[in-house]
Structure formats: structure tokens, C-alpha cells
VMD Tcl script that builds the backbone (N, CA, C; Angstrom):
set m [mol new atoms 291]
animate dup $m
set s [atomselect $m all]
$s set {name element resname resid chain x y z} {
  {N N MET 1 A -103.250 145.148 348.126}
  {CA C MET 1 A -101.850 145.290 348.686}
  {C C MET 1 A -102.319 144.406 350.603}
  {N N GLN 2 A -100.963 144.096 350.729}
  {CA C GLN 2 A -100.917 143.628 352.070}
  {C C GLN 2 A -99.873 144.149 353.141}
  {N N MET 3 A -100.783 144.782 354.005}
  {CA C MET 3 A -99.962 145.872 354.572}
  {C C MET 3 A -98.510 145.245 355.331}
  {N N PRO 4 A -98.775 143.463 356.158}
  {CA C PRO 4 A -98.309 143.234 356.735}
  {C C PRO 4 A -96.791 142.887 356.083}
  {N N VAL 5 A -97.218 142.524 354.608}
  {CA C VAL 5 A -95.430 142.348 353.809}
  {C C VAL 5 A -94.793 143.525 354.198}
  {N N LEU 6 A -95.806 144.709 353.277}
  {CA C LEU 6 A -95.140 146.018 353.366}
  {C C LEU 6 A -94.312 146.773 354.424}
  {N N LEU 7 A -95.010 146.533 355.756}
  {CA C LEU 7 A -94.307 146.710 356.925}
  {C C LEU 7 A -92.874 146.251 357.047}
  {N N CYS 8 A -92.675 144.709 356.729}
  {CA C CYS 8 A -91.680 143.804 356.990}
  {C C CYS 8 A -90.630 144.275 356.188}
  {N N ALA 9 A -90.935 144.555 354.991}
  {CA C ALA 9 A -90.286 145.195 353.867}
  {C C ALA 9 A -89.600 146.351 354.109}
  {N N ILE 10 A -90.495 147.297 354.915}
  {CA C ILE 10 A -89.439 148.702 355.490}
  {C C ILE 10 A -88.710 148.155 356.509}
  {N N LEU 11 A -88.964 147.591 357.439}
  {CA C LEU 11 A -88.065 147.163 358.792}
  {C C LEU 11 A -86.785 146.445 358.024}
  {N N LEU 12 A -87.268 145.786 356.491}
  {CA C LEU 12 A -85.886 145.366 356.529}
  {C C LEU 12 A -84.704 146.578 356.102}
  {N N ILE 13 A -85.422 147.202 355.469}
  {CA C ILE 13 A -84.617 148.090 354.876}
  {C C ILE 13 A -83.865 149.308 355.905}
  {N N VAL 14 A -85.160 149.324 356.825}
  {CA C VAL 14 A -84.427 150.461 357.931}
  {C C VAL 14 A -82.819 149.768 358.473}
  {N N ILE 15 A -83.220 148.072 358.922}
  {CA C ILE 15 A -82.164 147.529 359.405}
  {C C ILE 15 A -80.712 147.441 358.175}
  {N N SER 16 A -81.361 147.482 357.176}
  {CA C SER 16 A -79.716 147.053 356.484}
  {C C SER 16 A -79.471 148.615 356.262}
  {N N ILE 17 A -79.930 149.795 356.712}
  {CA C ILE 17 A -78.520 151.027 356.357}
  {C C ILE 17 A -77.875 151.221 357.464}
  {N N PRO 18 A -77.286 150.782 358.513}
  {CA C PRO 18 A -76.683 150.964 359.361}
  {C C PRO 18 A -75.743 150.150 358.758}
  {N N LEU 19 A -76.086 149.068 358.175}
  {CA C LEU 19 A -75.290 147.841 358.311}
  {C C LEU 19 A -74.070 147.885 356.667}
  {N N TYR 20 A -75.156 148.970 356.083}
  {CA C TYR 20 A -74.056 149.799 354.730}
  {C C TYR 20 A -72.568 150.045 355.042}
  {N N PHE 21 A -72.774 150.784 356.536}
  {CA C PHE 21 A -71.928 151.367 356.942}
  {C C PHE 21 A -70.789 150.597 358.262}
  {N N GLY 22 A -70.938 149.692 358.101}
  {CA C GLY 22 A -70.379 148.945 359.019}
  {C C GLY 22 A -70.847 148.487 360.312}
  {N N LYS 23 A -71.925 149.746 360.745}
  {CA C LYS 23 A -72.715 149.318 362.295}
  {C C LYS 23 A -73.627 148.660 361.884}
  {N N GLY 24 A -73.438 148.055 363.574}
  {CA C GLY 24 A -74.587 147.131 363.651}
  {C C GLY 24 A -74.158 145.698 363.372}
  {N N SER 25 A -72.817 145.282 363.461}
  {CA C SER 25 A -72.522 144.212 363.219}
  {C C SER 25 A -72.828 142.972 364.825}
  {N N ASN 26 A -73.254 143.890 365.364}
  {CA C ASN 26 A -73.821 143.439 366.909}
  {C C ASN 26 A -75.455 142.329 366.566}
  {N N MET 27 A -75.740 142.939 365.453}
  {CA C MET 27 A -76.909 142.301 365.472}
  {C C MET 27 A -77.335 141.104 364.415}
  {N N ILE 28 A -75.953 140.784 364.161}
  {CA C ILE 28 A -75.620 139.553 363.412}
  {C C ILE 28 A -75.747 138.488 364.010}
  {N N ALA 29 A -76.290 137.462 364.018}
  {CA C ALA 29 A -76.709 136.363 364.518}
  {C C ALA 29 A -75.353 135.647 364.798}
  {N N GLY 30 A -74.946 135.356 366.116}
  {CA C GLY 30 A -73.116 134.261 365.849}
  {C C GLY 30 A -71.919 135.278 366.134}
  {N N TYR 31 A -71.995 136.543 365.722}
  {CA C TYR 31 A -70.980 137.341 365.566}
  {C C TYR 31 A -69.979 137.652 366.928}
  {N N ASN 32 A -71.054 138.151 367.707}
  {CA C ASN 32 A -70.735 138.665 369.314}
  {C C ASN 32 A -69.997 137.248 369.608}
  {N N ASP 33 A -70.598 136.081 369.351}
  {CA C ASP 33 A -70.313 135.151 370.309}
  {C C ASP 33 A -68.667 134.524 369.790}
  {N N LEU 34 A -68.067 135.059 368.853}
  {CA C LEU 34 A -66.688 134.303 368.214}
  {C C LEU 34 A -65.824 135.255 369.347}
  {N N SER 35 A -64.853 134.734 369.296}
  {CA C SER 35 A -63.393 135.042 370.214}
  {C C SER 35 A -62.895 135.878 368.942}
  {N N GLN 36 A -61.712 136.490 369.598}
  {CA C GLN 36 A -61.031 137.599 369.378}
  {C C GLN 36 A -60.595 137.238 367.685}
  {N N VAL 37 A -60.257 136.295 368.069}
  {CA C VAL 37 A -59.066 135.182 366.876}
  {C C VAL 37 A -59.963 134.881 365.977}
  {N N ASP 38 A -60.741 134.494 366.252}
  {CA C ASP 38 A -62.027 134.134 365.066}
  {C C ASP 38 A -62.492 135.487 363.955}
  {N N LYS 39 A -62.693 136.585 365.189}
  {CA C LYS 39 A -63.423 137.710 364.623}
  {C C LYS 39 A -62.420 138.463 363.747}
  {N N GLU 40 A -60.827 138.439 363.921}
  {CA C GLU 40 A -60.091 138.708 363.237}
  {C C GLU 40 A -59.763 137.843 361.831}
  {N N LYS 41 A -60.482 136.836 361.744}
  {CA C LYS 41 A -60.569 136.322 360.623}
  {C C LYS 41 A -61.864 136.630 359.595}
  {N N ILE 42 A -62.386 137.488 359.867}
  {CA C ILE 42 A -63.587 138.026 359.558}
  {C C ILE 42 A -63.562 139.405 358.700}
  {N N ASN 43 A -63.787 139.417 357.951}
  {CA C ASN 43 A -64.070 141.397 357.621}
  {C C ASN 43 A -65.349 142.002 357.541}
  {N N ARG 44 A -65.557 142.237 358.778}
  {CA C ARG 44 A -66.343 143.100 359.468}
  {C C ARG 44 A -67.471 143.942 358.372}
  {N N LEU 45 A -66.402 144.686 357.938}
  {CA C LEU 45 A -67.044 145.644 356.522}
  {C C LEU 45 A -67.821 144.580 355.659}
  {N N ARG 46 A -67.026 144.054 355.012}
  {CA C ARG 46 A -67.827 143.156 353.992}
  {C C ARG 46 A -69.059 142.051 354.322}
  {N N LEU 47 A -68.920 141.524 355.642}
  {CA C LEU 47 A -70.009 140.705 356.253}
  {C C LEU 47 A -71.066 141.608 356.194}
  {N N CYS 48 A -70.965 142.923 357.122}
  {CA C CYS 48 A -72.609 144.105 356.922}
  {C C CYS 48 A -72.852 144.516 355.962}
  {N N ARG 49 A -72.258 144.036 354.548}
  {CA C ARG 49 A -72.428 144.820 353.632}
  {C C ARG 49 A -73.067 143.579 352.666}
  {N N MET 50 A -72.468 142.584 353.151}
  {CA C MET 50 A -73.256 141.417 352.333}
  {C C MET 50 A -74.718 141.151 352.900}
  {N N LEU 51 A -74.713 141.540 354.212}
  {CA C LEU 51 A -76.460 141.137 355.117}
  {C C LEU 51 A -77.400 142.268 354.246}
  {N N ALA 52 A -76.406 143.667 354.543}
  {CA C ALA 52 A -77.499 144.294 353.851}
  {C C ALA 52 A -78.163 144.410 352.565}
  {N N ILE 53 A -77.316 143.995 351.688}
  {CA C ILE 53 A -77.499 143.882 350.435}
  {C C ILE 53 A -78.488 142.682 350.144}
  {N N THR 54 A -78.633 141.386 351.094}
  {CA C THR 54 A -79.233 140.595 351.219}
  {C C THR 54 A -80.610 140.936 351.937}
  {N N LEU 55 A -80.765 141.307 352.723}
  {CA C LEU 55 A -81.822 142.000 353.261}
  {C C LEU 55 A -82.620 143.048 352.394}
  {N N ASP 56 A -81.621 143.953 351.583}
  {CA C ASP 56 A -82.548 144.505 350.620}
  {C C ASP 56 A -83.112 143.927 349.597}
  {N N ILE 57 A -82.430 142.975 349.213}
  {CA C ILE 57 A -82.648 141.940 348.196}
  {C C ILE 57 A -84.097 141.514 348.309}
  {N N THR 58 A -84.234 141.016 349.538}
  {CA C THR 58 A -85.509 140.505 350.211}
  {C C THR 58 A -86.279 141.636 350.219}
  {N N ALA 59 A -86.504 142.439 350.807}
  {CA C ALA 59 A -87.593 143.571 350.483}
  {C C ALA 59 A -87.681 143.946 349.787}
  {N N ILE 60 A -87.061 144.011 348.623}
  {CA C ILE 60 A -87.753 144.111 347.077}
  {C C ILE 60 A -88.611 143.096 347.016}
  {N N ILE 61 A -88.384 141.956 347.247}
  {CA C ILE 61 A -89.160 141.091 346.619}
  {C C ILE 61 A -90.338 140.838 347.231}
  {N N LEU 62 A -90.085 141.410 348.727}
  {CA C LEU 62 A -91.667 141.690 349.519}
  {C C LEU 62 A -92.558 142.920 349.408}
  {N N ILE 63 A -91.776 143.599 349.038}
  {CA C ILE 63 A -92.579 144.657 347.936}
  {C C ILE 63 A -93.139 144.119 346.706}
  {N N LEU 64 A -92.440 143.465 345.719}
  {CA C LEU 64 A -93.356 143.175 344.764}
  {C C LEU 64 A -94.402 142.214 344.783}
  {N N GLY 65 A -94.089 141.271 345.902}
  {CA C GLY 65 A -95.699 140.869 346.706}
  {C C GLY 65 A -96.515 141.131 347.168}
  {N N ALA 66 A -96.155 142.322 347.946}
  {CA C ALA 66 A -97.115 143.101 348.467}
  {C C ALA 66 A -98.006 143.875 347.838}
  {N N TYR 67 A -97.708 144.155 346.370}
  {CA C TYR 67 A -98.505 145.020 345.368}
  {C C TYR 67 A -98.809 143.929 344.562}
  {N N SER 68 A -98.907 142.406 344.503}
  {CA C SER 68 A -99.369 141.657 343.732}
  {C C SER 68 A -98.605 141.730 342.343}
  {N N ILE 69 A -97.522 141.872 342.032}
  {CA C ILE 69 A -96.766 142.239 340.995}
  {C C ILE 69 A -96.633 140.795 341.046}
  {N N ILE 70 A -95.843 139.627 342.001}
  {CA C ILE 70 A -95.227 138.343 341.534}
  {C C ILE 70 A -96.229 138.049 342.711}
  {N N SER 71 A -96.716 136.691 342.594}
  {CA C SER 71 A -97.650 135.784 343.142}
  {C C SER 71 A -97.014 135.758 344.672}
  {N N MET 72 A -97.998 135.196 345.842}
  {CA C MET 72 A -97.249 135.323 346.924}
  {C C MET 72 A -96.455 134.157 347.426}
  {N N ASN 73 A -96.699 133.001 346.495}
  {CA C ASN 73 A -96.077 131.959 346.476}
  {C C ASN 73 A -94.688 131.707 345.935}
  {N N ASP 74 A -94.771 132.429 344.936}
  {CA C ASP 74 A -93.294 133.092 344.294}
  {C C ASP 74 A -92.478 133.946 345.386}
  {N N THR 75 A -93.465 134.780 346.101}
  {CA C THR 75 A -92.416 135.863 346.977}
  {C C THR 75 A -91.930 134.831 348.029}
  {N N ILE 76 A -92.734 133.983 348.425}
  {CA C ILE 76 A -91.913 132.965 349.480}
  {C C ILE 76 A -91.003 132.382 349.067}
  {N N ILE 77 A -90.938 131.622 347.805}
  {CA C ILE 77 A -89.941 130.721 347.329}
  {C C ILE 77 A -88.470 131.222 347.085}
  {N N LEU 78 A -88.629 133.189 346.304}
  {CA C LEU 78 A -87.696 134.126 345.750}
  {C C LEU 78 A -86.804 134.292 346.914}
  {N N GLY 79 A -87.709 134.517 348.532}
  {CA C GLY 79 A -87.440 135.309 349.544}
  {C C GLY 79 A -86.304 133.878 350.397}
  {N N VAL 80 A -86.829 132.967 350.200}
  {CA C VAL 80 A -86.036 131.368 350.788}
  {C C VAL 80 A -84.871 131.520 350.182}
  {N N ILE 81 A -84.882 131.622 348.420}
  {CA C ILE 81 A -83.568 131.169 348.195}
  {C C ILE 81 A -82.585 132.377 348.405}
  {N N THR 82 A -83.100 133.797 348.459}
  {CA C THR 82 A -82.452 134.973 348.392}
  {C C THR 82 A -81.461 134.953 349.913}
  {N N LEU 83 A -81.939 134.353 350.583}
  {CA C LEU 83 A -81.675 134.244 352.142}
  {C C LEU 83 A -80.572 133.223 352.092}
  {N N ILE 84 A -80.672 131.972 351.692}
  {CA C ILE 84 A -79.884 131.174 351.552}
  {C C ILE 84 A -78.778 131.404 350.807}
  {N N LEU 85 A -78.955 131.875 349.984}
  {CA C LEU 85 A -77.815 132.608 348.856}
  {C C LEU 85 A -76.768 133.734 349.434}
  {N N GLY 86 A -78.044 134.353 350.205}
  {CA C GLY 86 A -77.015 135.635 351.271}
  {C C GLY 86 A -75.976 135.001 351.982}
  {N N THR 87 A -76.340 133.806 352.627}
  {CA C THR 87 A -75.962 133.118 354.063}
  {C C THR 87 A -74.503 132.609 353.134}
  {N N ILE 88 A -74.820 131.963 351.893}
  {CA C ILE 88 A -73.912 131.157 351.648}
  {C C ILE 88 A -72.671 132.305 350.981}
  {N N LEU 89 A -73.075 133.256 350.296}
  {CA C LEU 89 A -72.233 134.232 349.853}
  {C C LEU 89 A -71.332 135.165 351.248}
  {N N SER 90 A -71.810 135.694 352.132}
  {CA C SER 90 A -71.500 136.063 353.094}
  {C C SER 90 A -70.580 135.415 353.807}
  {N N ASN 91 A -70.270 134.060 354.030}
  {CA C ASN 91 A -69.789 132.735 354.737}
  {C C ASN 91 A -68.536 133.082 353.520}
  {N N VAL 92 A -68.826 133.033 352.309}
  {CA C VAL 92 A -67.396 133.204 351.596}
  {C C VAL 92 A -66.650 134.866 351.374}
  {N N VAL 93 A -67.548 135.845 351.213}
  {CA C VAL 93 A -67.068 137.136 351.028}
  {C C VAL 93 A -66.453 137.645 351.750}
  {N N SER 94 A -66.800 137.203 353.398}
  {CA C SER 94 A -66.732 137.952 354.606}
  {C C SER 94 A -65.202 137.547 355.257}
  {N N LYS 95 A -64.580 136.397 354.137}
  {CA C LYS 95 A -63.362 135.927 354.857}
  {C C LYS 95 A -62.288 137.039 354.619}
  {N N ASN 96 A -61.187 136.567 355.572}
  {CA C ASN 96 A -59.757 137.640 355.308}
  {C C ASN 96 A -58.995 136.635 354.607}
  {N N LYS 97 A -58.069 136.978 353.858}
  {CA C LYS 97 A -57.367 135.994 353.017}
  {C C LYS 97 A -55.864 135.919 353.702}
}
mol reanalyze $m
mol bondsrecalc $m
mol representation Tube
mol addrep $m
């Protein structure tokens, strides 16, 4: 078992908890820099929940890698793919129609 990887997974889970409730949007990079007009175009709750889901999936992948259920190379590849897909989905899902 690799303790640093497991600690990172726990940290991601702790960070995702307030995001599920729509709190902590100030932790999202770039969201605070938007103007008020641009913030109205984004559904903050959906953005926070999508980020929380992405963080939780990444944490699960890290936990599987820490317990050697999947190899460390697969852990890195799956983690990067999850973060890329999470970023794309966050941009698509959070827009107000």
C-alpha cells in the first residue's frame, strides 16, 4: 500500500463534500475571476456537483492504485483521462440554456 497516494485520495474526497452541496465554488479555478454577467451564464450548483463527481472518481482510482488493485501506470492514465473528461463535461453540463 502506498500511503501518500491514499492520503491524496482522502484529501480529494474531503474537498468534494462541500462541492456536492454547492458550497466552495470559490475553490474552482477561474470561477471567481468571471464577471457577474458571465457567472449568470453558469449554473453554479451543477458546476460544483460535476467537479465533486470528478474528484470522487479520481479518488476511487487513486485508492485502487494505492491497494495495488490496478497498476500505478494504469492509475496515472485513468486519473488523467478522468480529469480531462471531467473538465469537458463540466464545461458542457454547467451552462445555463
